[in-house]
C-alpha positions in Angstrom: -30.9 -9.1 52.7 -33.3 -6.4 51.5 -33.8 -6.0 47.7 -31.6 -3.3 46.3 -32.9 -2.1 43.0 -30.2 -1.8 40.3 -30.5 0.7 37.5 -28.2 1.6 34.7 -28.9 4.7 32.6 -27.1 3.2 29.7 -26.1 -0.4 28.8 -23.7 -1.3 25.9 -23.8 -4.6 24.2 -21.0 -5.6 21.7 -22.3 -7.2 18.5 -19.2 -8.0 16.4 -17.8 -4.8 14.9 -20.4 -2.6 16.6 -22.0 -1.9 19.9 -25.7 -1.3 20.7 -26.2 1.3 23.4 -29.5 1.2 25.2 -30.4 4.4 27.1 -33.0 4.0 29.8 -35.9 6.4 30.1 -34.5 9.8 30.9 -36.4 12.7 32.3 -35.5 16.3 33.3 -36.3 15.5 36.9 -37.4 18.7 38.7 -35.9 21.0 36.1 -38.3 23.1 34.0 -41.6 21.9 35.6 -44.5 21.7 33.2 -42.4 22.9 30.2 -42.3 20.1 27.6 -40.0 21.9 25.2 -37.4 22.8 27.9 -37.6 19.3 29.3 -37.0 17.8 25.9 -33.8 19.9 25.5 -32.6 18.8 29.0 -33.3 15.2 28.3 -31.5 15.2 25.0 -28.5 16.9 26.6 -28.5 14.1 29.2 -28.7 11.4 26.5 -25.9 13.0 24.5 -23.7 13.1 27.6 -24.4 9.4 28.3 -23.6 8.5 24.7 -20.5 10.7 24.7 -19.2 8.8 27.7 -19.4 5.7 25.6 -17.7 7.1 22.5 -20.9 7.8 20.7 -23.1 10.8 19.8 -26.6 11.6 18.6 -25.6 10.6 15.0 -25.6 7.0 16.2 -29.1 7.0 17.6 -31.3 4.7 15.6 -34.5 4.5 17.7 -36.3 6.9 20.1 -39.2 6.0 22.3 -40.9 9.0 23.8 -43.4 9.2 26.7 -45.4 12.3 27.0 -47.7 13.2 29.9 -50.0 15.0 27.4 -49.8 13.9 23.7 -51.0 17.3 22.7 -47.5 18.5 23.6 -46.0 16.3 20.9 -45.2 19.2 18.6 -43.0 20.8 21.4 -41.0 17.5 21.6 -41.0 17.1 17.8 -39.6 20.6 17.2 -36.7 20.0 19.5 -36.0 16.5 18.1 -36.1 17.8 14.5 -33.7 20.6 15.4 -31.3 18.1 17.1 -31.3 15.7 14.2 -31.2 18.4 11.4 -27.6 17.4 10.6 -28.4 13.7 10.4 -29.0 12.3 6.9 -31.4 9.6 8.1 -33.0 10.6 11.4 -33.9 7.8 13.9 -37.1 5.9 14.0 -39.4 7.4 16.7 -42.5 6.3 18.6 -44.5 8.4 21.0 -47.1 7.4 23.6 -49.0 9.3 26.2 -48.2 8.0 29.7 -48.2 9.0 33.4 -44.7 9.9 34.3 -44.8 9.8 38.1 -45.5 13.5 38.7 -47.5 15.9 36.6 -44.7 18.4 36.3 -42.6 15.8 34.4 -43.8 16.1 30.8 -41.3 14.1 28.8 -39.3 10.8 29.1 -37.1 9.5 26.3 -35.4 6.1 25.7 -32.9 5.8 23.0 -31.1 3.0 21.1 -27.8 3.8 19.4 -25.4 1.8 17.3 -21.7 2.7 17.1 -18.8 1.0 15.4 -16.2 -0.5 17.7 -12.7 0.9 17.2 
């Protein structure tokens, strides 16, 4: 039987009264090639949709890991992130690294960890 890779864009783990939501690295795919700011907006929209499907939202994000094709584009990512989390009292921890992301047109990949209370 050939290997079939399995991939989950989000994985929820219950930990008592809360759940941790692990969002896999998300990119904009072929949308907005070479545009780090537009790709960041697209990626955050995808992350918000995944979280929403699990009863969560961006207020629950506790950690972001960002991969940028060119670290000099960090401010483009950062401006969008700061805008998104402007209504959050304590924004999530964030790390950024420069990395090759498969194709030069993909500028941004973001992973997220969120914690939401179980109802």
